[in-house]
C-alpha positions as CSV (number, residue, x, y, z in Angstrom):
1,M,-5.9,18.1,30.3
2,V,-7.4,18.1,26.9
3,S,-7.1,15.3,23.9
4,H,-5.5,16.1,21.0
5,E,-8.6,14.8,18.9
6,T,-10.2,17.7,21.0
7,I,-8.0,20.1,19.4
8,Y,-7.6,18.6,16.0
9,R,-12.4,18.4,15.7
10,S,-12.1,22.4,17.5
11,L,-9.6,23.6,14.5
12,F,-11.1,21.0,11.2
13,I,-14.7,22.7,12.6
14,Q,-12.6,26.0,13.0
15,A,-11.5,26.0,9.9
16,R,-15.1,25.3,7.9
17,G,-13.9,21.9,7.4
18,V,-10.2,22.4,6.0
19,L,-7.6,22.6,7.6
20,T,-4.9,25.3,6.2
21,K,-1.5,24.8,6.0
22,E,-0.4,26.9,8.6
23,L,-3.3,24.7,10.9
24,L,-1.7,22.0,9.7
25,E,2.4,22.8,10.3
26,H,1.8,23.0,14.4
27,L,-0.6,19.9,14.7
28,R,1.9,17.4,16.1
29,A,0.4,14.7,13.1
30,R,0.0,17.0,10.5
31,R,-3.2,15.2,9.2
32,T,-6.9,16.5,9.1
33,I,-9.6,14.7,11.3
34,R,-10.4,11.1,11.8
35,R,-13.0,9.7,9.4
36,S,-15.0,6.0,10.1
37,K,-15.1,3.8,7.3
38,H,-18.4,4.5,6.8
39,A,-18.1,8.0,6.2
40,S,-16.0,6.5,3.0
41,L,-18.6,4.4,1.6
42,K,-19.6,6.8,0.0
43,R,-16.7,7.8,-2.2
44,N,-15.7,4.8,-2.8
45,G,-18.5,4.0,-4.4
46,L,-19.6,1.5,-1.7
47,G,-23.5,0.8,-0.7
48,Q,-24.9,3.4,-4.1
49,I,-26.7,1.4,-6.0
50,K,-25.4,0.7,-9.9
51,D,-27.4,2.6,-12.9
52,A,-29.9,4.0,-10.6
53,V,-32.8,5.9,-12.2
54,S,-34.6,8.5,-9.8
55,I,-37.7,7.1,-9.4
56,S,-39.5,10.9,-10.2
57,E,-37.5,9.1,-14.1
58,R,-40.9,6.8,-13.9
59,P,-43.4,6.9,-17.4
60,A,-46.7,8.6,-15.9
61,S,-48.1,5.4,-16.6
62,V,-46.9,3.9,-13.7
63,E,-48.9,6.4,-11.6
64,D,-52.7,5.4,-12.7
65,R,-51.7,1.1,-12.0
66,A,-54.2,0.7,-15.4
67,V,-52.2,-1.6,-17.1
68,P,-52.0,-5.5,-15.9
69,G,-48.3,-6.8,-15.4
70,H,-46.5,-4.7,-13.3
71,W,-44.7,-6.0,-10.6
72,E,-43.2,-4.0,-7.9
73,G,-40.9,-5.9,-5.3
74,D,-39.0,-4.8,-1.7
75,L,-36.3,-6.7,0.1
76,I,-37.8,-6.6,4.0
77,G,-34.5,-6.4,6.6
78,G,-35.6,-7.9,10.0
79,S,-34.0,-8.8,13.6
80,R,-31.2,-11.7,13.1
81,N,-30.2,-11.1,9.2
82,S,-34.3,-12.3,8.5
83,Y,-35.4,-11.2,5.3
84,V,-38.8,-11.2,3.2
85,A,-39.1,-10.6,0.1
86,T,-42.0,-8.6,-2.0
87,L,-44.2,-8.7,-5.1
88,V,-47.0,-6.4,-5.6
89,E,-48.7,-6.5,-8.8
90,R,-49.8,-3.1,-9.2
91,H,-52.5,-3.0,-11.3
92,S,-54.3,-5.9,-9.1
93,R,-52.2,-5.2,-5.4
94,Y,-51.9,-9.2,-5.5
95,V,-49.1,-9.7,-2.9
96,M,-46.3,-12.3,-2.4
97,L,-44.2,-12.7,0.8
98,V,-41.5,-15.1,0.5
99,K,-38.8,-15.0,3.5
100,V,-35.4,-15.6,1.8
101,A,-32.0,-17.2,3.2
102,N,-30.3,-14.6,2.8
103,K,-29.9,-10.7,1.2
104,D,-28.1,-11.8,-1.7
105,T,-29.5,-11.8,-5.2
106,E,-29.4,-15.3,-5.9
107,S,-30.9,-16.6,-2.9
108,V,-33.4,-13.5,-3.6
109,V,-34.5,-14.3,-6.5
110,S,-34.3,-18.3,-6.3
111,A,-36.7,-17.5,-3.4
112,L,-39.0,-14.8,-5.4
113,I,-39.0,-17.8,-8.8
114,K,-39.9,-20.5,-7.0
115,Q,-43.1,-19.1,-4.6
116,A,-44.1,-17.5,-8.3
117,G,-44.0,-20.9,-9.6
118,K,-46.3,-22.4,-5.9
119,S,-48.2,-19.1,-7.1
120,A,-49.1,-19.7,-11.2
121,N,-49.8,-23.8,-9.3
122,C,-52.7,-22.2,-7.1
123,T,-54.7,-19.6,-9.2
124,S,-54.4,-22.8,-12.7
125,R,-56.7,-25.1,-10.7
């Protein structure tokens, strides 16, 4: 006994990703192989950064860290929906770590602004 999905999968692989019309006529469901919900994310543009700029397109001045005031940020996701936002000043390598409630933009930005205000008060004393 072989399931029809196994037959579909083997035909799909043999046809190198494209079931020809001749093969489709003999299949019960007359369709190509099923895909998971996650397989279609890239086609729909989901999970992609809008207007992304490749890291290779950065200016050369970024590499030498000569200009103070340039910051790099990142969001680190941990277990049980815990998040930490990081900001690193590239010249001095000063690091700010901020615990963030959610990974949405508003939460991250407000937490970073709040932390930057605290850091500015600490350094001005």
